[in-house]
N, C-alpha and C positions, 0 to 999 in steps of 0.2 A: 195573336197573343199566345196561342197554344204553342206555336213554333218558337216564339221568343222564350217561353217558359222551359221548353225542352232544351233549347240551346244553352240557356243559363244553367239548367240542371246538369247538363253534360259538362259544361265548363267548371261547375263546382265539383263534380265528381273527379274531373281531371286534376284540379288544384288539390283536392283531398288526397288523391293518389300520389301526386308529386310530394306533398307534405309527408305522407306516410313513408314514401321511399327515402326522403331526406332524414326522417327520424330513424328509420332502420339503419341507414348508413352511419348516422351519428352513434347509435347504440353499438353497432359493430366496431366502429373506430375506438370507442371507449373500452370495449371488451378487449380488443387487441392491445390497446395501450396498457390496460391493467395486467394482461398476461405478460407483456414485455417488461413491465416494472417488476413483476414477481420473478421472472427469469433473471433479471439483473440483480435483484436482491439475493437470489439463490446462488448465482455465480460469485457475487462478492463474498458471501458467507463461506462458500467452498474454497475460494482462493485466498481468503483472509485479506481482502483488499476493499477498502472503503474510499469514498470520495468526499471532498470538502470544498467549500468556497469561503473566501474572506473578503469583505468589502472594506477597504481601508478608510473610506469616507465616513462611514458610520460605525465601524467596528463590528458589524454583523458577521457572524460566522455560522455556517450551516454544515452539519455533518450527516453523512448517511448512517443508516442503522449499524453497519459493520464498523464504522469508526467508533461509535459508542461502545460496541462489544470489545474492540481492541483495547480501548482505554478503560474498560471496566466500569463504564458510567451508565446510568439509567436515563434514557431519553426523556422520560416524564419529569425527572427531578433535576437534571443537570442542564445548564445553559452553556454551550461552548463559546469560548472567546479566545482571543489571542493570549490573554493573560492566563486563563485556565490551562491552555496548552502548555505554556512555559512552566507552570506549576508542576506538571506531571513529567517534564523532562528530567532525566537522571541528573542529580546535582553536579557530578563531576564532568558532565558533558554539555552543560548549558553555555559556558563561555565559548567553546569551539563552535557550537551550533549557531549561537547568535552572531559570531563573526562570519560564518558561512552565509547566514541569512542576510546580514548587512552588505556583504560583498555582492551577493546576487541582486539585491535591491539597487545598489550603486551602479552595477554593470548592466542592469536590466537583462539578466540572463536567468535561465532556469536553475533550480536547485535540486540536487539529488544527494540525500544524506541518509546514512544508517546510524541510528542512535538508540539509546535505551530510554524507556519511560517507566514510571513507577505508577502502578494502579492504586486505587484507594485501599485495596486489601494488603498492599505492601509488596505484591509480586512484581517482578520486573519482566518487561517484554522488550525485544529488539524490534524496531520498526524502520521501514524504509519510507522516507518522506520524499515525494516528488512534488515540485511546486513550479507553476508557471504564472506569469503575470500578464494581464491584458490592460494596456493603457485605456483610460476612460476620460470622458470629458471633464469629470470632476475628481479624478484621481484613479489610481489603478485598482483593479480587482484581481485577487489571487485565487487560484484554484489548483487542485491537484489530488493526489492519492496518498493514502497511508496503507502500507502492507505490513502485516505481522510476519516477520521473518525469524522469529525466535527459534523454531525448530531447525531451520536452515543454518542459523548462526551456531546453534548447539552442535549440529553435525559437523560444521567447519572446525569448531574448537576441538571436538573429539578427534577429528582427522589430523589436526595439527599436533595434538598430544601423541597420537599414534605414530606420526612421522618423526617426531622428536625422539620418542622411545626407540624407534627402529634405527635412527641415525646414531644414537648412543650405543646400541648393540653392535652396529656395524663398525664403529670406531673401536670398541673394545675388542671385537673379534679380529679386526685388522691388526691391532697391537699384539694380540696373542699370536697371530700368524707370523708377524715380523719376528717376534721373539723365537718362535719355533724355527723359522727360517735361519736365523742367526745361529741357533744351536746346531742345526743340520749342517750349515756351512762350516762351523767349527769342527764338528765331528768328521765331516768329509775331509777337511784339511788335515786333521790329525791322523786319519786312517791313511791318507795318501802320502804322508811324510813318515810313516813308520816303517 
């Protein structure tokens, strides 16, 4: 009886140790997952890229924290949906974007679009929308990213303006040089025939 009690006690100690080890592994895995989630959120904030999903079956849309920031929305007070996304698309760009979106749906291909949005405070942002679809048993699910490319777009516009100004100055200078060249040719001709 004493031997059986000792064996059962050792068995219980072994099971307890195994349960303790499993609990330690679970806690360690959760801590690593939380660290990974924090790193992902920091990377999205730094790169101004957020991710989203849309389930066409029930209309459910999920945004990452960065998408809320890009759109100027409060995650606690705003419920994202397909409808609310379109409400923030810049009015002059809605028709073209809807056509791109419908074409991508019909062709079952990915979507890549840069367009403007209007935040609730009235400020405009340029965003790059990347969208992929995954067919499902009960309808497709869409997912992708939104990147705030406003600063890049502003730099491109400034560069285009600079290039345009330089081209105009080059054209003007070329015209001046041609006029000077004609005068020089005329002068040379008159000197050589005198």
